[in-house]
MIVEXBA-996443 format. One line per 3 residues: for each residue x, y, z of N, C-alpha, C. Coordinates in steps of 0.2 Angstrom, whole numbers. Example, Ala and Ser with C-alpha at 12.3 -4.5 7.8 and 13.67 -1.06 7.14 Angstrom:
2
66 -28 39 62 -22 39 66 -16 39 ~ 64 -11 35 68 -5 36 64 0 39
% end
This chain:
357
197 -161 789 193 -156 792 196 -149 791 ~ 192 -145 790 194 -138 788 194 -134 795 ~ 199 -132 797 200 -129 804 203 -122 804
200 -118 807 203 -111 808 206 -111 815 ~ 212 -108 816 216 -107 822 216 -99 823 ~ 213 -96 828 213 -89 829 218 -87 835
224 -84 833 229 -83 838 228 -76 841 ~ 231 -74 847 232 -67 849 237 -64 845 ~ 237 -57 844 241 -54 840 247 -50 844
247 -52 850 253 -49 854 260 -51 852 ~ 260 -57 850 266 -60 847 265 -64 841 ~ 270 -65 837 270 -69 831 269 -76 833
267 -80 828 266 -87 829 271 -91 824 ~ 276 -94 827 278 -94 834 281 -87 836 ~ 282 -86 842 285 -79 845 292 -79 843
295 -73 842 302 -72 841 306 -73 847 ~ 302 -71 853 306 -72 859 301 -76 864 ~ 298 -72 869 294 -75 874 287 -75 871
283 -80 873 276 -80 871 273 -87 872 ~ 269 -89 877 267 -95 878 261 -97 874 ~ 256 -93 874 250 -95 870 251 -96 863
255 -91 860 256 -91 853 261 -97 851 ~ 265 -99 855 269 -104 854 265 -111 854 ~ 261 -111 858 256 -117 858 252 -117 852
249 -112 850 245 -111 844 250 -114 838 ~ 256 -112 838 260 -114 832 261 -121 832 ~ 263 -124 838 264 -131 838 257 -135 836
252 -133 838 245 -136 837 244 -135 829 ~ 245 -129 826 243 -128 819 248 -133 815 ~ 254 -133 816 259 -137 812 257 -144 813
255 -147 819 254 -154 820 247 -156 816 ~ 242 -151 816 236 -153 813 237 -153 805 ~ 241 -149 802 243 -149 795 246 -156 794
251 -158 798 255 -164 797 250 -170 797 ~ 244 -169 801 239 -175 802 235 -175 795 ~ 235 -170 791 232 -170 785 226 -165 785
225 -161 790 219 -157 790 221 -150 786 ~ 215 -147 784 216 -141 780 215 -135 785 ~ 221 -132 787 221 -127 793 223 -120 790
219 -115 793 220 -108 791 222 -105 798 ~ 227 -101 798 229 -97 804 228 -90 804 ~ 224 -87 808 223 -80 809 228 -77 814
233 -73 812 239 -71 816 242 -65 813 ~ 248 -63 816 251 -58 814 255 -59 807 ~ 256 -54 803 259 -55 796 266 -58 796
270 -57 802 276 -60 802 276 -67 805 ~ 271 -70 806 270 -77 808 273 -82 803 ~ 275 -88 805 278 -93 800 274 -99 801
271 -102 796 267 -108 796 267 -111 790 ~ 266 -118 790 264 -122 784 257 -121 782 ~ 253 -119 787 246 -118 786 244 -112 781
238 -111 779 236 -104 776 236 -99 781 ~ 240 -94 780 240 -88 784 236 -82 782 ~ 232 -80 787 228 -74 786 231 -68 790
235 -64 787 238 -59 792 233 -54 794 ~ 233 -52 800 228 -48 803 231 -41 806 ~ 238 -41 806 241 -35 807 248 -36 805
253 -32 803 259 -33 800 264 -37 805 ~ 264 -36 811 269 -39 815 267 -39 823 ~ 271 -43 827 269 -43 834 267 -36 837
262 -36 840 260 -30 843 264 -28 849 ~ 266 -33 853 271 -31 859 277 -28 857 ~ 280 -30 851 286 -28 849 286 -21 845
279 -19 843 278 -13 839 277 -7 844 ~ 282 -3 844 282 3 848 277 8 846 ~ 275 7 840 270 12 838 263 10 839
262 4 842 255 2 843 252 4 850 ~ 247 8 849 244 11 855 238 7 858 ~ 233 5 853 227 1 854 228 -6 851
230 -10 856 231 -17 853 224 -21 852 ~ 219 -19 856 212 -22 855 209 -20 848 ~ 211 -15 845 208 -13 839 210 -18 833
216 -20 834 218 -25 829 215 -32 830 ~ 213 -34 836 210 -40 837 203 -40 834 ~ 199 -34 835 193 -34 832 193 -34 824
198 -31 821 199 -32 814 199 -40 812 ~ 203 -43 816 204 -50 815 198 -54 816 ~ 194 -53 821 188 -56 822 183 -55 816
183 -49 813 179 -48 807 181 -52 801 ~ 188 -53 801 191 -57 796 188 -64 796 ~ 188 -67 803 186 -73 804 179 -74 802
175 -69 804 167 -70 803 166 -70 795 ~ 170 -66 791 169 -65 784 170 -72 781 ~ 174 -76 784 176 -82 781 173 -88 784
169 -87 788 166 -92 793 164 -99 789 ~ 161 -97 783 158 -103 779 164 -108 776 ~ 170 -105 776 176 -109 774 178 -115 779
175 -114 785 178 -119 790 173 -124 793 ~ 175 -130 795 171 -134 798 170 -132 806 ~ 176 -129 808 176 -127 815 181 -122 816
180 -117 821 185 -112 822 187 -113 829 ~ 194 -113 830 197 -114 837 200 -107 839 ~ 197 -104 844 199 -97 846 204 -98 852
209 -93 852 214 -93 858 214 -86 860 ~ 209 -82 860 208 -75 861 203 -74 867 ~ 203 -79 872 198 -78 877 191 -77 875
188 -72 878 181 -71 877 179 -66 872 ~ 184 -63 868 183 -57 864 178 -59 859 ~ 178 -65 856 173 -67 851 166 -69 853
165 -70 859 159 -73 862 153 -69 859 ~ 152 -63 858 146 -60 856 145 -62 848 ~ 150 -61 844 150 -63 837 149 -70 836
152 -75 840 151 -82 839 144 -84 841 ~ 141 -81 846 134 -82 848 129 -80 842 ~ 130 -75 839 126 -72 834 126 -76 828
133 -78 826 134 -81 820 132 -89 820 ~ 133 -92 826 131 -99 826 136 -103 823 ~ 142 -101 822 147 -105 819 150 -110 824
152 -116 822 155 -121 826 161 -119 829 ~ 162 -119 835 169 -116 838 170 -119 845 ~ 176 -118 847 178 -120 854 183 -114 855
184 -113 862 189 -108 864 193 -111 870 ~ 200 -111 868 205 -113 874 206 -107 878 ~ 205 -108 884 206 -102 889 214 -103 892
218 -98 890 225 -99 892 227 -96 898 ~ 223 -91 901 225 -87 906 222 -89 913 ~ 223 -85 918 220 -86 925 213 -84 925
209 -88 929 202 -87 929 199 -85 936 ~ 203 -83 940 201 -82 947 200 -74 948 ~ 198 -71 943 197 -64 943 189 -63 944
187 -59 949 180 -58 950 176 -55 944 ~ 179 -51 940 176 -48 935 174 -53 929 ~ 177 -59 929 175 -64 925 169 -68 926
167 -68 932 161 -72 934 155 -69 931 ~ 153 -63 931 147 -61 927 147 -62 920 ~ 153 -62 917 154 -63 910 153 -70 908
156 -75 911 155 -82 910 148 -84 911 ~ 145 -81 916 138 -82 917 133 -80 911 ~ 135 -74 909 131 -72 903 132 -76 897
138 -79 896 140 -83 890 141 -90 892 ~ 137 -93 896 138 -99 899 137 -105 894 ~ 134 -103 888 134 -108 883 140 -109 879
145 -104 879 151 -105 875 155 -111 877 ~ 157 -115 872 161 -121 874 168 -119 875 ~ 170 -121 881 177 -119 882 181 -125 884
188 -124 883 193 -130 885 198 -127 890 ~ 199 -131 895 204 -129 900 211 -132 898 ~ 216 -129 901 223 -132 900 226 -135 906
222 -135 911 223 -139 917 216 -140 921 ~ 215 -145 925 209 -145 929 209 -140 935 ~ 215 -138 937 216 -133 942 213 -126 939
214 -125 933 212 -118 930 205 -117 931 ~ 201 -123 930 194 -123 930 191 -120 937 ~ 194 -121 942 191 -121 949 187 -114 950
189 -108 948 185 -102 949 179 -102 945 ~ 179 -106 940 173 -106 935 171 -113 934 ~ 170 -117 939 169 -124 938 162 -125 935
158 -121 935 151 -121 932 151 -119 924 ~ 157 -117 922 157 -115 914 156 -121 910 ~ 155 -120 904 153 -125 899 160 -128 896
163 -132 901 169 -135 899 168 -142 895 ~ 170 -142 889 169 -148 885 175 -152 885 ~ 181 -150 888 187 -154 888 193 -151 892
198 -155 893 204 -152 896 210 -155 892 ~ 214 -150 889 219 -153 885 226 -149 887 ~ 230 -154 890 237 -151 892 241 -149 886
245 -144 887 249 -142 881 254 -147 879 ~ 257 -147 873 262 -151 871 267 -148 866 ~ 273 -151 866 279 -148 862 280 -153 857
283 -151 851 286 -156 846 291 -160 849 ~ 291 -167 848 295 -171 852 303 -170 850 ~ 304 -167 844 311 -166 843 313 -159 844
309 -155 846 311 -148 847 316 -146 852 ~ 316 -150 858 321 -149 863 324 -155 865 ~ 331 -155 865 334 -162 866 337 -162 873
337 -168 876 340 -169 883 347 -166 884 ~ 348 -164 890 354 -161 892 357 -165 897 ~ 363 -164 900 366 -168 905 367 -164 911
365 -158 912 365 -154 918 372 -152 920 ~ 377 -152 915 384 -151 916 385 -144 918 ~ 381 -139 917 382 -132 919 382 -131 927
378 -135 930 378 -135 937 375 -129 940 ~ 371 -125 936 367 -119 938 360 -121 939 ~ 356 -116 942 349 -116 942 346 -112 937
340 -114 934 338 -110 929 331 -107 930 ~ 329 -101 928 323 -98 929 321 -95 922 ~ 315 -98 919 313 -96 912 306 -93 912
305 -87 909 298 -85 909 298 -77 909 ~ 294 -75 914 293 -68 915 295 -65 921 ~ 297 -59 922 298 -56 928 292 -52 930
288 -55 935 282 -52 937 281 -55 944 ~ 276 -51 948 275 -53 955 273 -60 956 ~ 269 -63 951 266 -70 952 271 -75 951
276 -74 946 281 -79 945 286 -80 950 ~ 287 -75 954 292 -75 960 299 -76 958 ~ 302 -72 954 309 -73 952 313 -71 959
310 -67 963 314 -66 969 315 -72 974 ~ 310 -76 974 310 -83 977 316 -87 974 ~ 316 -87 967 321 -91 964 328 -88 966
329 -82 966 336 -79 968 337 -81 976 ~ 332 -80 980 334 -82 987 335 -89 988 ~ 332 -94 984 333 -101 984 341 -102 982
343 -99 977 349 -100 974 355 -98 979 ~ 353 -92 982 358 -89 987 359 -93 993 ~ 353 -96 996 353 -100 1002 356 -107 1000
356 -109 994 359 -115 992 366 -115 990 ~ 368 -108 989 375 -107 987 376 -110 980 ~ 371 -109 975 372 -111 969 371 -105 964
374 -105 958 373 -100 953 366 -100 950 ~ 363 -95 948 356 -95 945 357 -91 939 ~ 354 -93 933 353 -90 927 346 -88 926
344 -82 924 337 -80 923 336 -78 916 ~ 332 -81 912 331 -80 906 323 -78 906 ~ 322 -71 906 315 -69 907 314 -62 903
308 -61 901 306 -54 899 303 -50 904 ~ 303 -43 903 300 -39 908 295 -35 903 ~ 288 -36 905 283 -32 901 283 -25 904
280 -21 900 279 -14 902 276 -13 908 ~ 270 -17 909 266 -17 916 270 -19 922 ~ 276 -23 921 280 -25 926 286 -22 927
288 -16 923 294 -13 923 295 -10 930 ~ 290 -7 933 291 -4 940 293 -9 945 ~ 289 -15 945 291 -21 949 298 -23 948
301 -23 942 307 -25 941 312 -20 944 ~ 311 -14 942 316 -8 944 316 -8 952 ~ 310 -8 955 310 -7 962 311 -13 967
310 -19 964 310 -25 968 316 -30 966 ~ 317 -31 960 321 -36 957 328 -34 955 ~ 329 -28 952 335 -26 949 341 -26 954
340 -24 961 345 -24 966 347 -31 968 ~ 342 -35 967 344 -42 969 349 -46 964 ~ 349 -43 958 354 -45 953 361 -43 953
362 -39 958 369 -37 959 374 -43 962 ~ 371 -48 965 376 -53 967 379 -57 961 ~ 385 -58 961 389 -61 955 387 -68 953
383 -71 958 381 -78 956 374 -78 953 ~ 371 -72 952 365 -71 949 366 -68 942 ~ 364 -72 937 365 -69 930 358 -68 927
357 -62 925 351 -60 921 352 -60 914 ~ 350 -65 910 351 -65 903 347 -61 899 ~ 340 -60 901 335 -57 897 331 -62 893
327 -60 888 323 -65 884 328 -69 880 ~ 326 -75 879 330 -79 875 325 -82 869 ~ 328 -84 863 324 -87 858 323 -94 859
319 -97 855 317 -104 855 323 -108 854 ~ 328 -107 850 333 -111 848 339 -111 854 ~ 338 -106 859 343 -106 864 340 -110 870
334 -112 870 331 -115 876 335 -122 878 ~ 336 -126 873 339 -133 874 345 -132 878 ~ 350 -128 876 356 -127 879 355 -124 886
351 -119 887 349 -115 893 347 -120 898 ~ 341 -124 896 338 -129 901 342 -135 902 ~ 345 -138 896 348 -144 896 354 -144 901
358 -139 901 364 -138 905 362 -137 913 ~ 356 -135 914 354 -133 921 354 -139 925 ~ 356 -138 932 355 -143 937 348 -145 938
344 -139 939 337 -139 940 334 -133 937 ~ 327 -134 936 323 -128 934 319 -126 940 ~ 319 -119 941 315 -117 947 308 -114 945
303 -116 948 296 -113 946 293 -112 953 ~ 295 -106 956 293 -104 962 287 -100 962 ~ 282 -102 959 276 -97 958 272 -96 964
268 -90 964 264 -88 969 257 -86 966 ~ 254 -90 962 248 -89 959 245 -95 956 ~ 238 -95 954 235 -101 952 237 -102 944
243 -104 943 246 -105 936 242 -110 932 ~ 239 -107 926 235 -112 922 238 -118 919 ~ 245 -117 917 248 -123 915 256 -122 917
259 -118 914 267 -117 915 271 -121 910 ~ 271 -118 904 275 -121 898 282 -123 900 ~ 285 -118 904 292 -120 905 294 -126 909
288 -129 912 289 -135 916 290 -141 911 ~ 286 -141 905 287 -146 901 293 -145 896 ~ 295 -139 895 301 -137 891 307 -140 895
307 -139 902 313 -142 906 312 -150 905 ~ 306 -152 906 305 -159 906 308 -162 899 ~ 307 -159 894 309 -161 887 317 -161 887
320 -157 891 327 -157 891 330 -162 897 ~ 326 -165 900 328 -170 905 330 -166 912 ~ 328 -160 912 330 -156 918 324 -156 923
325 -159 929 320 -159 934 318 -151 936 ~ 311 -151 938 309 -144 940 307 -144 948 ~ 309 -139 951 307 -138 958 302 -133 958
296 -135 960 290 -131 959 286 -130 965 ~ 283 -124 966 279 -123 972 272 -126 970 ~ 268 -129 975 262 -132 974 256 -128 973
256 -125 967 250 -120 966 248 -122 959 ~ 241 -120 958 238 -121 951 239 -128 948 ~ 242 -128 942 243 -134 938 249 -138 940
253 -136 945 259 -139 946 258 -147 948 ~ 254 -149 952 253 -156 954 250 -160 948 ~ 247 -157 943 245 -161 937 251 -162 932
255 -157 931 261 -157 926 267 -161 929 ~ 269 -159 935 275 -162 938 273 -169 942 ~ 276 -174 940 275 -180 944 281 -180 949
279 -179 955 284 -178 961 288 -184 961 ~ 295 -183 961 300 -188 962 302 -191 955 ~ 299 -189 950 300 -192 943 303 -186 938
298 -181 937 300 -176 933 302 -169 937 ~ 301 -170 943 303 -164 947 301 -166 955 ~ 302 -160 959 300 -161 966 295 -155 967
289 -157 970 284 -152 972 285 -150 980 ~ 286 -143 981 287 -141 987 282 -136 989 ~ 281 -134 996 276 -130 999 279 -123 1001
286 -123 1002 289 -117 1005 296 -116 1003 ~ 299 -111 1005 306 -109 1003 311 -114 1006 ~ 310 -116 1013 314 -121 1016 314 -128 1012
308 -130 1010 307 -136 1006 311 -136 1000 ~ 310 -130 997 313 -129 990 321 -129 990 ~ 324 -126 995 331 -127 996 333 -134 998
330 -137 1002 331 -144 1004 330 -149 998 ~ 326 -147 994 324 -151 988 330 -152 983 ~ 334 -146 983 340 -146 978 345 -152 979
346 -154 986 350 -160 987 347 -166 984 ~ 341 -167 983 337 -173 981 337 -173 973 ~ 338 -167 970 338 -167 962 343 -172 959
349 -173 962 354 -178 959 351 -185 960 ~ 346 -186 964 344 -193 964 339 -195 958 ~ 336 -189 955 331 -190 949 335 -192 943
332 -196 939 334 -199 933 332 -194 927 ~ 337 -191 924 336 -186 919 333 -190 912 ~ 335 -196 911 332 -200 906 324 -201 907
323 -203 913 316 -204 915 312 -198 915 ~ 315 -192 916 311 -186 916 309 -184 908 ~ 314 -186 904 313 -185 897 307 -190 894
307 -196 897 302 -201 895 295 -199 897 ~ 295 -195 903 289 -193 905 286 -188 900 ~ 290 -183 898 288 -178 893 285 -182 887
289 -187 884 287 -190 878 280 -194 879 ~ 279 -196 885 273 -200 886 267 -195 887 ~ 268 -189 890 262 -185 892 261 -178 888
267 -176 885 267 -169 883 269 -167 876 ~ 268 -172 872 270 -170 865 265 -166 861 ~ 267 -163 856 262 -159 852 257 -164 848
259 -170 846 255 -175 843 249 -177 847 ~ 251 -178 854 245 -180 858 241 -174 859 ~ 243 -168 860 239 -162 860 234 -161 854
237 -162 848 233 -161 842 228 -166 842 ~ 229 -173 844 224 -178 843 219 -177 848 ~ 220 -174 854 215 -172 859 211 -167 857
213 -162 853 209 -157 850 205 -159 845 ~ 207 -164 841 203 -166 835 197 -170 838 ~ 198 -174 843 193 -177 846 187 -172 849
190 -167 851 185 -161 854 181 -158 848 ~ 185 -157 842 182 -154 836 176 -159 834 ~ 178 -165 834 173 -170 831 167 -171 836
168 -170 842 162 -170 847 158 -164 846 ~ 161 -158 845 157 -152 844 153 -153 837 ~ 156 -155 832 153 -156 825 147 -161 826
149 -166 830 144 -172 830 138 -169 834 ~ 139 -165 839 133 -162 843 129 -157 839 ~ 133 -153 834 129 -149 830 125 -152 825
127 -158 822 124 -162 817 117 -164 821 ~ 118 -167 827 112 -170 831 107 -164 832 ~ 110 -158 834 105 -153 835 101 -151 829
105 -151 823 101 -149 817 96 -154 815 ~ 97 -161 817 92 -166 816 86 -165 821 ~ 87 -163 827 82 -163 832 83 -156 836
80 -151 833 81 -144 835 79 -143 842 ~ 74 -147 845 72 -146 852 77 -148 857 ~ 82 -152 855 88 -154 859 92 -149 861
94 -148 867 99 -144 870 106 -146 868 ~ 109 -142 864 116 -144 861 121 -141 866 ~ 120 -138 871 125 -136 876 129 -142 879
136 -142 878 140 -148 880 142 -147 887 ~ 142 -152 891 144 -151 898 148 -157 900 ~ 153 -159 895 157 -165 897 162 -164 902
% end
């Protein structure tokens, strides 16, 4: 199959540091090539892939201090995709709704994985207007605000099975991995660690839009000697960081679409203590790969129960449910469904080809 993967340009594929969507695109692209498909990746010029790379800007827009208008580069990329549309059997977009007008006019076979939150009121009229666009969720919980959209499937994220190795938790610290922003609630992680009298290591980035939040709300909380702010870490550092942790904290306060750090911790055999929001009950199997809590008191009390969880069983849960090979196979089945529906529509034009699986 000739497949195009269209990635956001904010980070390289894979990212040098933080970047969930671009990392997933990388895992999927490499796995599809391994499966024997002919894959073209539209991404930044500093991306690394075994697929054919079409560079759409020189480097990661987030790390480029001279970039003022990030959207302009994305429109250049969409034009690159449309100019080559005949080269592909299907185009897989990861840039939200940016391509909808062009894809509707062109009629090219495509799907869009929605990677972000969908509970924003501004999205309702947009998805009503483009209700025919075939979209894929990354958790069932993500769909709830737009349950009537043209969902053709749900595909959980996956990681290469050999990317992160199991650890033993010998560091005896708590770990927080991701972004410092209001919805991720690193302040909760700090409070949990202090109340439990356990050290906490924070490996997280601060986006420009969250700088004021960091300076005003979080920076002073890092003064405690048991709280260590490491900053952003690279992919090769995650196995050590997560594998040595006693537990991974995921104290979110928003409808998390997926939460890649939960399965990264799972791959390291490290249980996650997660607040019951968004995708959490779909990703974490309570009592196996972590503990699901509803408030701060439950989170602190859960720390005593982490030692009863089997780290090997936690890793096995990852291997069973969240590998990149499983993710890629799920997407191939969706590609085949789309192409089959298009072929049927071509034979019987009067048939409505809008998929509502």
